[in-house]
C-alpha positions as a printed NumPy array, in Angstrom:
array([[204.947, 183.843, 157.571],
       [205.093, 185.808, 160.801],
       [207.486, 188.623, 161.742],
       [209.956, 187.207, 164.278],
       [210.288, 190.588, 165.976],
       [206.593, 190.525, 166.928],
       [206.91 , 187.056, 168.437],
       [210.02 , 188.141, 170.344],
       [208.205, 191.17 , 171.771],
       [205.29 , 189.055, 172.943],
       [207.715, 186.488, 174.337],
       [209.361, 189.153, 176.497],
       [205.931, 190.129, 177.808],
       [204.9  , 186.546, 178.527],
       [208.106, 185.853, 180.432],
       [207.796, 189.146, 182.334],
       [204.222, 188.489, 183.407],
       [204.88 , 184.828, 184.252],
       [207.916, 185.73 , 186.34 ],
       [205.908, 188.399, 188.161],
       [202.98 , 186.064, 188.853],
       [205.326, 183.676, 190.644],
       [205.505, 185.924, 193.691],
       [201.744, 186.245, 194.205],
       [201.523, 183.127, 196.353],
       [204.381, 184.229, 198.609],
       [202.324, 186.07 , 201.178],
       [201.286, 185.939, 204.759],
       [197.763, 184.679, 205.425],
       [195.159, 187.458, 205.394],
       [194.156, 186.639, 208.968],
       [197.754, 186.951, 210.236],
       [198.266, 189.724, 212.789],
       [201.799, 190.423, 213.955],
       [201.829, 190.903, 217.708],
       [205.593, 191.442, 217.855],
       [208.699, 191.653, 215.723],
       [209.571, 188.084, 216.705],
       [206.119, 186.937, 215.63 ],
       [206.507, 188.627, 212.251],
       [209.989, 187.177, 211.743],
       [208.689, 183.706, 212.659],
       [205.797, 184.086, 210.188],
       [208.14 , 185.254, 207.436],
       [210.448, 182.293, 208.057],
       [207.373, 180.081, 207.769],
       [207.034, 181.208, 204.158],
       [210.194, 179.295, 203.231],
       [208.208, 176.485, 201.585],
       [206.775, 179.08 , 199.187],
       [209.904, 181.214, 198.768],
       [212.087, 178.327, 197.577],
       [209.771, 177.368, 194.666],
       [209.46 , 181.065, 193.786],
       [213.235, 181.541, 193.629],
       [213.803, 178.32 , 191.683],
       [210.984, 179.078, 189.234],
       [212.181, 182.637, 188.714],
       [215.661, 181.261, 188.041],
       [214.402, 178.595, 185.625],
       [212.282, 181.092, 183.687],
       [215.03 , 183.705, 183.764],
       [217.565, 181.25 , 182.378],
       [215.11 , 180.134, 179.67 ],
       [214.505, 183.779, 178.703],
       [218.246, 184.486, 178.585],
       [218.757, 181.392, 176.433],
       [216.021, 182.592, 174.079],
       [217.51 , 186.042, 173.593],
       [221.037, 184.649, 173.271],
       [220.14 , 182.45 , 170.302],
       [220.999, 184.228, 167.078],
       [218.971, 183.954, 163.917],
       [219.304, 185.733, 160.588],
       [215.642, 185.137, 159.821],
       [213.233, 188.023, 160.156],
       [210.135, 185.945, 159.541],
       [209.124, 182.537, 160.846],
       [206.971, 179.775, 159.456],
       [203.497, 178.882, 160.647],
       [204.936, 175.678, 162.139],
       [207.456, 177.68 , 164.184],
       [204.696, 180.043, 165.339],
       [202.546, 177.109, 166.501],
       [205.453, 175.585, 168.465],
       [206.242, 179.045, 169.823],
       [202.675, 179.235, 171.177],
       [202.989, 175.773, 172.735],
       [206.277, 176.808, 174.36 ],
       [204.739, 179.917, 175.869],
       [201.725, 177.933, 177.044],
       [204.196, 175.901, 179.112],
       [205.876, 179.084, 180.36 ],
       [202.541, 180.434, 181.586],
       [201.869, 177.149, 183.441],
       [204.99 , 177.547, 185.596],
       [203.344, 180.009, 188.049],
       [200.502, 177.523, 188.662],
       [202.934, 174.643, 189.195],
       [204.97 , 176.853, 191.534],
       [201.868, 177.578, 193.628],
       [201.052, 173.858, 193.814],
       [204.599, 173.006, 194.946],
       [204.548, 175.861, 197.461],
       [201.255, 174.717, 198.97 ],
       [201.94 , 170.974, 198.871],
       [205.713, 170.583, 199.279],
       [205.388, 167.135, 200.865],
       [203.43 , 165.603, 197.993],
       [205.338, 163.953, 195.164],
       [202.515, 164.748, 192.72 ],
       [203.292, 168.462, 193.103],
       [206.871, 167.788, 191.964],
       [205.612, 165.607, 189.107],
       [203.385, 168.436, 187.896],
       [206.18 , 170.984, 188.034],
       [208.826, 168.73 , 186.49 ],
       [206.395, 167.499, 183.851],
       [205.738, 171.048, 182.713],
       [209.451, 171.867, 182.586],
       [210.179, 168.686, 180.614],
       [207.401, 169.507, 178.151],
       [208.621, 173.106, 177.881],
       [212.143, 171.817, 177.177],
       [210.974, 169.351, 174.547],
       [209.037, 172.09 , 172.766],
       [212.072, 174.406, 172.998],
       [214.201, 171.699, 171.369],
       [211.668, 171.385, 168.546],
       [211.698, 175.157, 168.095],
       [215.478, 175.021, 167.66 ],
       [215.019, 172.775, 164.647],
       [212.555, 175.237, 163.111],
       [214.363, 178.508, 163.873],
       [215.011, 180.233, 160.538],
       [218.565, 181.238, 159.675],
       [219.914, 179.953, 162.988],
       [223.599, 180.621, 163.574],
       [225.194, 177.284, 164.335],
       [227.787, 178.52 , 166.777],
       [228.515, 178.378, 170.488],
       [225.208, 179.965, 171.452],
       [223.302, 177.131, 169.727],
       [225.285, 174.584, 171.743],
       [224.672, 176.702, 174.861],
       [220.939, 176.567, 174.213],
       [221.037, 172.815, 173.698],
       [223.017, 172.325, 176.928],
       [220.551, 174.481, 178.887],
       [217.58 , 172.521, 177.506],
       [219.2  , 169.168, 178.325],
       [220.133, 170.4  , 181.793],
       [216.53 , 171.414, 182.497],
       [215.267, 168.031, 181.296],
       [217.886, 166.202, 183.373],
       [217.226, 168.207, 186.535],
       [213.468, 167.717, 186.088],
       [213.864, 163.954, 185.721],
       [216.106, 163.981, 188.798],
       [213.426, 165.932, 190.711],
       [210.824, 163.313, 189.794],
       [213.097, 160.468, 190.907],
       [214.038, 162.341, 194.099],
       [210.342, 162.939, 194.872],
       [209.881, 159.209, 195.47 ],
       [212.406, 159.447, 198.304],
       [211.776, 162.937, 199.691],
       [209.301, 165.221, 197.895],
       [210.151, 168.199, 200.1  ],
       [213.769, 168.159, 198.922],
       [213.136, 167.105, 195.316],
       [212.691, 170.618, 193.968],
       [216.338, 171.301, 194.851],
       [217.253, 169.246, 191.785],
       [216.164, 172.214, 189.672],
       [218.84 , 174.309, 191.352],
       [221.263, 172.462, 189.067],
       [220.111, 174.821, 186.307],
       [222.078, 177.575, 187.995],
       [225.166, 175.578, 187.024],
       [224.237, 175.893, 183.339],
       [226.468, 178.884, 182.576],
       [229.44 , 177.209, 184.29 ],
       [228.838, 173.967, 182.371],
       [228.66 , 175.896, 179.102],
       [231.907, 177.745, 179.914],
       [233.608, 174.455, 180.768],
       [232.385, 172.767, 177.58 ],
       [233.672, 175.726, 175.564],
       [237.117, 175.414, 177.182],
       [237.323, 171.679, 176.491],
       [236.464, 172.129, 172.797],
       [239.121, 174.813, 172.253]])
């Protein structure tokens, strides 16, 4: 058995570092020299293909972290099986910065979207498995919220893959649907009342 509090503390650190690493590829080339304000503004606007994946990845990871801390459990210790799945989940989390860099550098290649969406689908599947192993889980609205957020990430990732066959540059926008997660959860709560 493992103390859940220790896993939660490390989880916060992993998410914090992963979310910070996302921004490292959003930078002007080292050889860039701004000759004027207009030149600098033009160069900064040219970073858009890297800024969009950064913002979307930060949002996806932020929403996953919020979903993790929102889930309530009475258990103070977790099983070895839960701990192993927890490690697999965080392995996926730490792969998001790499996938973000690939999408930022190769926005016109469908394979970059496949890599990113594949990681988010795997991360979601592992998160779903962790839900089944969470000790003393409170089966209330926040459990349904977590399930909705996982299914939304899977759905938006599958949509991104499908969209990449038509227009890889726009496909990552499918992940912006995850921003709608809180609104979907609020709406589903209203319809069940």
